[in-house]
C-alpha positions in Angstrom: 15.8 17.0 -18.0 17.7 19.1 -15.6 18.6 18.7 -11.7 16.9 20.9 -9.8 19.5 22.9 -7.2 19.3 22.8 -3.1 16.6 19.8 -3.1 16.1 17.6 -0.3 15.7 14.7 -2.3 17.0 14.5 -5.8 13.8 15.3 -8.5 14.0 16.5 -11.9 12.2 18.6 -14.4 11.3 17.3 -17.4 11.5 19.1 -20.7 7.6 19.5 -20.5 8.0 21.0 -16.7 6.5 18.1 -15.3 8.7 17.3 -11.7 10.0 13.6 -12.0 11.3 11.9 -8.5 12.7 8.6 -9.1 10.5 5.7 -8.0 13.3 4.2 -5.4 13.7 7.2 -3.4 9.7 7.2 -2.4 8.7 6.7 0.9 5.0 6.4 0.5 2.2 5.6 -0.9 -1.3 7.5 -1.8 -4.5 4.9 -2.3 -7.2 6.7 -3.9 -10.3 5.3 -3.4 -12.4 6.8 -6.3 -15.1 9.2 -4.9 -14.0 8.7 -1.3 -11.0 9.0 1.1 -7.0 9.2 -0.2 -5.0 6.5 2.3 -1.8 7.4 2.9 0.8 4.6 3.7 4.5 5.3 5.1 7.0 2.9 3.7 8.5 0.6 6.3 12.1 -0.9 6.7 10.5 -4.9 6.8 10.4 -6.3 3.3 12.2 -3.8 1.1 12.0 -5.6 -2.2 7.8 -6.3 -1.8 7.7 -2.4 -1.8 10.6 -2.0 -4.5 8.4 -4.3 -6.1 5.1 -2.6 -6.2 6.7 0.9 -6.6 7.4 -0.3 -10.0 4.3 -1.6 -10.9 2.8 1.5 -10.6 0.3 3.4 -10.9 -1.6 0.7 -10.0 -6.2 0.9 -10.5 -8.2 -1.9 -9.0 -11.0 -3.0 -7.4 -11.5 -2.6 -3.2 -12.5 -6.7 -2.1 -13.7 -6.6 1.8 -12.8 -9.5 4.3 -13.8 -8.5 7.7 -12.0 -5.2 8.5 -9.3 -5.7 5.9 -9.6 -4.2 2.5 -7.4 -5.7 -0.2 -6.6 -5.3 -3.7 -5.2 -7.2 -6.8 -1.9 -6.2 -8.4 0.3 -6.7 -11.1 2.8 -7.7 -8.5 4.5 -10.9 -8.1 7.0 -11.1 -5.6 8.3 -13.1 -2.2 9.5 -11.1 0.8 11.8 -11.9 3.7 9.5 -12.1 6.9 5.8 -13.3 6.3 3.8 -13.4 9.0 0.0 -13.7 9.5 -0.1 -12.3 13.1 -0.6 -8.2 11.7 -1.4 -5.2 13.6 -4.0 -2.5 12.8 -2.6 -0.1 10.4 -0.3 -2.3 8.8 -0.1 -2.6 5.0 1.2 -5.8 3.4 1.5 -7.8 0.5 -0.9 -11.0 -0.1 1.3 -13.3 -2.2 -1.0 -16.1 -2.7 -3.6 -13.0 -4.1 -1.3 -10.7 -5.8 -3.0 -8.5 -3.8 -2.0 -5.2 -1.1 -3.6 -5.6 2.3 -4.7 -2.9 4.5 -5.5 -4.2 8.0 -7.8 -2.1 10.2 -10.0 -4.1 12.5 -10.5 -7.9 12.9 -10.9 -10.7 10.1 -13.1 -13.2 10.3 -10.1 -15.6 11.6 -8.8 -12.9 14.4 -8.6 -14.2 17.4 -8.2 -11.9 20.7 -7.5 -8.0 19.8 -5.5 -8.7 16.6 -6.0 -8.8 12.6 -5.2 -12.0 11.5 -4.5 -12.5 7.5 -5.8 -15.4 5.6 -2.2 -16.7 5.2 1.3 -15.1 5.5 1.7 -12.0 4.4 4.3 -9.4 4.3 4.2 -6.2 6.0 5.5 -3.4 3.9 4.1 -0.4 5.6 1.6 1.3 7.9 -1.3 3.7 7.7 -2.5 5.9 10.7 -6.2 6.4 9.0 -8.6 6.1 11.4 -10.5 2.5 10.9 -14.1 4.3 10.8 -13.0 5.7 7.6 -11.9 2.6 6.0 -15.1 0.8 7.3 -17.1 2.9 4.8 -14.9 1.7 1.7 -17.2 -0.5 0.0 -16.9 -3.9 -1.8 -16.0 -2.8 -5.3 -15.1 0.3 -4.9 -12.5 1.6 -7.2 -8.9 2.5 -6.5 -5.5 4.4 -7.7 -2.1 3.7 -6.0 0.5 6.5 -6.7 4.0 7.1 -4.9 4.3 10.0 -2.7 
């Protein structure tokens, strides 16, 4: 493996020619819905330990579940973050420890009050997506997902 010169971020070219970026430097996730859209997730400063735990478990393959205008899917991750909350924002991406799942909030859930989504139980928000909620609403229950770092 040799370092690549004049890079904006550290990366290495492996003997095979593949490019390797250390996971800890990832700033985003890409969730690919097989046969559907890609969901870009910007990692935020909140609950960095959760983001690191998810990054170290990648790639993750799972199945989408729906709960109102929330998509969630199981992960192999078991972690606790710093700041848990139930009231979230549209576009928030969070880890739900009770279900060991990643949740994407894009509208109201069955227990929402007012104009903000509410999680089933406390979640750790670790990122955001700006994907149009109408696109996310088209993702069916049971859709296959693959998560990677970007």
